C-alpha positions as CSV (number, residue, x, y, z in Angstrom):
1,X,0.0,0.0,0.0
2,X,1.0,3.6,-0.3
3,X,-0.2,7.1,0.4
4,X,-2.7,8.8,-1.9
5,X,-2.7,12.4,-3.2
6,X,-6.1,13.6,-4.3
7,X,-6.6,16.7,-6.4
8,X,-10.1,18.0,-6.6
9,X,-10.6,20.0,-9.8
10,X,-7.0,21.0,-10.3
11,X,-6.5,24.0,-12.6
12,X,-2.8,24.4,-13.4
13,X,-1.2,21.6,-15.4
14,X,2.3,22.3,-14.1
15,X,1.2,21.8,-10.5
16,X,-0.4,18.5,-11.4
17,X,2.7,17.4,-13.3
18,X,5.0,18.3,-10.4
19,X,2.7,16.4,-8.0
20,X,2.7,13.4,-10.3
21,X,6.5,13.4,-10.3
22,X,6.5,13.5,-6.5
23,X,4.0,10.6,-6.5
24,X,6.2,8.5,-8.7
25,X,9.3,9.3,-6.5
26,X,7.5,8.2,-3.4
27,X,5.2,5.4,-4.6
28,X,2.1,7.5,-3.9
29,X,-1.1,7.1,-6.0
30,X,-2.5,10.3,-7.7
31,X,-6.2,10.7,-7.9
32,X,-7.6,13.4,-10.2
33,X,-11.2,14.5,-9.8
34,X,-12.9,16.3,-12.7
35,X,-13.4,18.8,-14.0
36,X,-9.8,19.4,-14.7
37,X,-8.7,22.9,-15.8
38,X,-6.5,21.4,-18.6
39,X,-6.2,18.4,-20.9
40,X,-4.3,15.4,-19.7
41,X,-2.4,15.7,-23.0
42,X,-1.2,19.2,-22.3
43,X,2.5,19.9,-22.8
44,X,2.9,21.7,-19.4
45,X,1.6,18.7,-17.6
46,X,4.1,16.3,-19.3
47,X,6.9,18.8,-19.0
48,X,6.5,19.2,-15.3
49,X,6.3,15.4,-14.9
50,X,9.3,14.9,-17.2
51,X,9.8,11.3,-18.0
52,X,8.1,10.2,-14.8
53,X,4.5,10.5,-16.1
54,X,4.4,7.0,-17.8
55,X,5.4,5.4,-14.4
56,X,2.7,7.3,-12.5
57,X,-0.1,5.3,-10.7
58,X,-3.1,7.4,-11.2
59,X,-6.9,7.4,-11.4
60,X,-9.5,9.8,-12.9
61,X,-13.0,10.4,-11.5
62,X,-16.0,12.3,-12.9
63,X,-16.7,13.8,-9.5
64,X,-16.0,13.6,-5.7
65,X,-18.9,11.1,-5.2
66,X,-17.4,8.7,-7.6
67,X,-14.0,9.0,-5.9
68,X,-15.6,8.2,-2.5
69,X,-17.5,5.3,-4.0
70,X,-14.4,3.7,-5.5
71,X,-12.2,4.5,-2.4
72,X,-14.3,3.7,0.7
73,X,-11.4,2.5,2.8
74,X,-8.5,4.6,4.1
75,X,-8.5,7.8,6.3
76,X,-9.1,10.9,4.4
77,X,-7.5,14.2,5.3
78,X,-8.6,17.5,3.8
79,X,-6.0,20.2,3.4
80,X,-7.0,23.8,3.8
81,X,-5.5,27.0,5.0
82,X,-8.5,27.4,7.4
83,X,-8.1,24.2,9.5
84,X,-7.7,24.2,13.3
85,X,-5.1,21.4,13.2
86,X,-1.6,21.5,11.6
87,X,-0.6,18.7,9.3
88,X,2.0,17.7,11.9
89,X,-0.8,17.0,14.4
90,X,-2.0,14.1,12.2
91,X,-0.9,10.5,12.8
92,X,-0.6,9.4,9.2
93,X,-1.0,5.7,8.2
94,X,-0.2,3.8,5.1
95,X,-3.1,4.1,2.6
96,X,-4.3,7.5,3.9
97,X,-5.7,10.0,1.4
98,X,-4.4,13.6,1.3
99,X,-7.1,15.7,-0.4
100,X,-6.3,19.1,-1.9
101,X,-8.6,21.6,-3.6
102,X,-8.2,23.6,-6.7
103,X,-5.6,26.4,-6.8
104,X,-8.0,29.4,-6.9
105,X,-10.6,28.3,-4.3
106,X,-9.3,25.3,-2.3
107,X,-11.8,22.7,-1.2
108,X,-15.5,23.5,-1.0
109,X,-16.4,24.8,2.5
110,X,-19.3,22.4,2.6
111,X,-16.8,19.5,2.5
112,X,-14.6,21.1,5.1
113,X,-17.5,21.6,7.6
114,X,-18.5,18.0,7.1
115,X,-15.0,16.8,7.9
116,X,-13.8,19.4,10.4
117,X,-11.8,16.9,12.5
118,X,-9.9,15.7,9.5
119,X,-9.0,19.1,8.1
120,X,-5.3,20.0,8.3
121,X,-3.3,23.2,7.5
122,X,0.3,24.1,6.8
123,X,1.3,27.0,9.1
124,X,2.0,30.3,7.4
125,X,2.4,33.9,8.3
126,X,-0.7,35.9,9.0
127,X,-2.6,37.2,6.0
128,X,-0.8,35.0,3.5
129,X,-3.4,33.4,1.2
130,X,-1.8,30.1,0.4
131,X,1.3,28.1,-0.7
132,X,1.7,26.6,-4.2
133,X,-0.4,23.4,-4.6
134,X,2.6,21.2,-5.6
135,X,4.7,22.5,-2.7
136,X,1.8,21.9,-0.3
137,X,1.3,18.4,-1.5
138,X,5.0,17.6,-1.2
139,X,5.2,19.1,2.3
140,X,2.4,17.0,3.7
141,X,3.3,13.8,1.7
142,X,6.8,13.9,3.1
143,X,5.6,14.4,6.6
144,X,3.4,11.3,6.2
145,X,6.4,9.4,4.8
146,X,8.6,10.6,7.6
147,X,6.1,9.3,10.2
148,X,6.4,5.9,8.5
149,X,10.3,6.2,8.7
150,X,10.3,6.5,4.8
151,X,9.4,2.8,4.5
152,X,10.0,1.5,1.1
153,X,12.1,4.4,0.0
154,X,15.6,3.5,-0.7
155,X,18.5,5.9,-0.6
156,X,20.6,5.9,-3.7
157,X,23.5,8.0,-2.8
158,X,25.7,7.4,-5.8
159,X,27.3,10.5,-7.2
160,X,27.5,10.9,-11.0
161,X,31.3,11.3,-11.5
162,X,32.9,10.9,-8.1
163,X,32.4,8.6,-5.1
164,X,31.7,9.2,-1.4
165,X,34.6,8.4,0.9
166,X,32.3,6.2,3.1
167,X,30.0,3.7,1.5
């Protein structure tokens, strides 16, 4: 099993491409919920994901209800700048879902109110609107992985031209 990154109605292809690349590098599964603000064939999406995109484990859903229907198991966390709890307050487990909203509006407030106890935020200075979506996803995903002692992620510390003194 692995962590899951869920993007509800993402709008910017480069963000989705960057998140896809992070998913490949960590073994996470990317879930995209329509409508998307771009085509999955868009150059910016592929450019940001580089050659990682063909290796990506991903799923596409027509709406949030279909996503929930097809993914009933696993704890779901809702990331928002308005949450009471910080992302570091969560006890992440393998298989959890980290749900992010669209870049311009975040997650719908109705969804947040329904899941208040599962809403998390990344601390920021007062009056700052938000962080970049791909940065936010990486921050929370790596905290979840850290809590699992980075299980399944191997370190490949080989240099390109030289070698480390200690191996």
